[in-house]
C-alpha beads as a LAMMPS data file, in Angstrom:
LAMMPS data file: protein, C-alpha beads

109 atoms
108 bonds

1 atom types
1 bond types

-500.0 500.0 xlo xhi
-500.0 500.0 ylo yhi
-500.0 500.0 zlo zhi

Masses

1 110.0

Atoms # bond

1 1 1 -396.008 357.657 -288.612
2 1 1 -395.935 353.943 -288.701
3 1 1 -396.544 352.808 -292.341
4 1 1 -396.703 348.956 -291.705
5 1 1 -400.183 348.690 -290.441
6 1 1 -402.243 345.753 -291.253
7 1 1 -405.521 347.767 -291.268
8 1 1 -405.960 351.216 -292.716
9 1 1 -407.144 353.891 -290.239
10 1 1 -409.962 356.199 -291.007
11 1 1 -410.214 359.736 -289.701
12 1 1 -412.821 360.046 -286.978
13 1 1 -413.594 361.843 -283.987
14 1 1 -415.648 360.841 -280.785
15 1 1 -415.445 361.690 -277.116
16 1 1 -414.376 358.738 -274.864
17 1 1 -414.095 358.006 -271.334
18 1 1 -411.236 355.783 -270.131
19 1 1 -411.881 353.595 -267.131
20 1 1 -415.018 355.678 -266.564
21 1 1 -413.129 358.825 -265.416
22 1 1 -410.343 359.953 -267.901
23 1 1 -411.735 361.961 -270.792
24 1 1 -410.146 361.718 -274.251
25 1 1 -410.922 361.593 -277.889
26 1 1 -411.066 358.694 -280.337
27 1 1 -409.233 359.254 -283.688
28 1 1 -408.178 357.337 -286.597
29 1 1 -410.213 354.166 -286.122
30 1 1 -409.764 350.926 -287.842
31 1 1 -411.556 347.521 -287.558
32 1 1 -409.357 346.361 -284.802
33 1 1 -408.625 349.636 -282.833
34 1 1 -407.938 353.424 -282.798
35 1 1 -405.838 356.202 -281.588
36 1 1 -406.592 357.970 -278.325
37 1 1 -405.864 361.544 -278.037
38 1 1 -405.604 363.615 -274.733
39 1 1 -404.332 367.122 -274.362
40 1 1 -403.042 366.130 -271.013
41 1 1 -400.979 363.218 -269.924
42 1 1 -402.842 359.976 -269.041
43 1 1 -401.767 357.319 -266.458
44 1 1 -401.690 354.429 -268.980
45 1 1 -398.631 352.530 -270.064
46 1 1 -398.140 350.052 -272.858
47 1 1 -399.981 346.695 -272.108
48 1 1 -402.606 348.483 -269.713
49 1 1 -406.080 346.758 -269.958
50 1 1 -408.750 349.482 -269.980
51 1 1 -412.522 350.098 -270.631
52 1 1 -413.184 352.660 -273.057
53 1 1 -416.759 354.396 -273.028
54 1 1 -417.448 355.636 -276.483
55 1 1 -419.776 358.642 -276.650
56 1 1 -420.680 358.902 -280.466
57 1 1 -420.955 362.422 -281.812
58 1 1 -424.520 361.484 -283.284
59 1 1 -426.651 361.793 -280.109
60 1 1 -429.176 359.403 -281.359
61 1 1 -426.598 356.646 -280.703
62 1 1 -426.092 355.316 -277.140
63 1 1 -422.738 355.229 -275.594
64 1 1 -421.008 351.917 -275.507
65 1 1 -418.061 350.115 -273.850
66 1 1 -415.077 348.514 -275.374
67 1 1 -412.605 346.546 -273.653
68 1 1 -408.797 346.725 -274.897
69 1 1 -405.212 347.286 -274.444
70 1 1 -402.950 350.152 -274.785
71 1 1 -400.414 349.133 -277.582
72 1 1 -398.282 352.230 -277.413
73 1 1 -398.181 355.570 -275.692
74 1 1 -396.195 358.527 -276.706
75 1 1 -396.368 362.462 -276.325
76 1 1 -397.056 364.726 -279.266
77 1 1 -394.993 367.932 -279.951
78 1 1 -397.255 369.956 -277.812
79 1 1 -397.152 367.410 -274.592
80 1 1 -400.435 365.862 -275.545
81 1 1 -400.889 361.944 -274.975
82 1 1 -401.317 359.882 -277.999
83 1 1 -401.972 356.215 -277.541
84 1 1 -402.786 353.150 -279.790
85 1 1 -405.840 351.154 -278.420
86 1 1 -406.385 347.634 -279.620
87 1 1 -409.806 346.218 -279.062
88 1 1 -410.058 342.937 -277.352
89 1 1 -414.038 342.868 -276.857
90 1 1 -417.252 344.837 -276.761
91 1 1 -419.394 345.072 -273.637
92 1 1 -422.587 344.192 -275.853
93 1 1 -423.455 343.336 -279.376
94 1 1 -425.135 346.733 -280.002
95 1 1 -421.778 348.479 -279.206
96 1 1 -420.029 346.340 -281.764
97 1 1 -422.515 347.253 -284.420
98 1 1 -422.201 350.917 -283.711
99 1 1 -418.452 350.823 -283.836
100 1 1 -418.505 349.040 -287.186
101 1 1 -420.932 351.764 -288.326
102 1 1 -418.589 354.537 -287.193
103 1 1 -415.675 352.827 -288.950
104 1 1 -417.770 352.400 -292.133
105 1 1 -419.033 356.067 -291.941
106 1 1 -415.697 357.643 -291.580
107 1 1 -414.067 355.361 -294.172
108 1 1 -416.144 357.155 -296.904
109 1 1 -414.074 360.371 -296.164

Bonds

1 1 1 2
2 1 2 3
3 1 3 4
4 1 4 5
5 1 5 6
6 1 6 7
7 1 7 8
8 1 8 9
9 1 9 10
10 1 10 11
11 1 11 12
12 1 12 13
13 1 13 14
14 1 14 15
15 1 15 16
16 1 16 17
17 1 17 18
18 1 18 19
19 1 19 20
20 1 20 21
21 1 21 22
22 1 22 23
23 1 23 24
24 1 24 25
25 1 25 26
26 1 26 27
27 1 27 28
28 1 28 29
29 1 29 30
30 1 30 31
31 1 31 32
32 1 32 33
33 1 33 34
34 1 34 35
35 1 35 36
36 1 36 37
37 1 37 38
38 1 38 39
39 1 39 40
40 1 40 41
41 1 41 42
42 1 42 43
43 1 43 44
44 1 44 45
45 1 45 46
46 1 46 47
47 1 47 48
48 1 48 49
49 1 49 50
50 1 50 51
51 1 51 52
52 1 52 53
53 1 53 54
54 1 54 55
55 1 55 56
56 1 56 57
57 1 57 58
58 1 58 59
59 1 59 60
60 1 60 61
61 1 61 62
62 1 62 63
63 1 63 64
64 1 64 65
65 1 65 66
66 1 66 67
67 1 67 68
68 1 68 69
69 1 69 70
70 1 70 71
71 1 71 72
72 1 72 73
73 1 73 74
74 1 74 75
75 1 75 76
76 1 76 77
77 1 77 78
78 1 78 79
79 1 79 80
80 1 80 81
81 1 81 82
82 1 82 83
83 1 83 84
84 1 84 85
85 1 85 86
86 1 86 87
87 1 87 88
88 1 88 89
89 1 89 90
90 1 90 91
91 1 91 92
92 1 92 93
93 1 93 94
94 1 94 95
95 1 95 96
96 1 96 97
97 1 97 98
98 1 98 99
99 1 99 100
100 1 100 101
101 1 101 102
102 1 102 103
103 1 103 104
104 1 104 105
105 1 105 106
106 1 106 107
107 1 107 108
108 1 108 109
């Protein structure tokens, strides 16, 4: 694990859709991004620009879109894809608020 991160990452979990069709999971969020986990290989390379639809576990919160870049992509021990996603923008202000709330909620654990 890389220990030279600028921002600490918080344990978390949410379902996501990459570019509207590729399901995956959000893990280890920080203010500037998160880790993407998929049990199957994904077609994204370092530098890929993608839109990520976050589907919060709390069904009272609406899904929201985040645009960003894949910073790294590697396979885990069991063949799963694990990628670093850096946020570049939010589709709307409410999504940014919800993301900050998720980050704050999971930082307490």
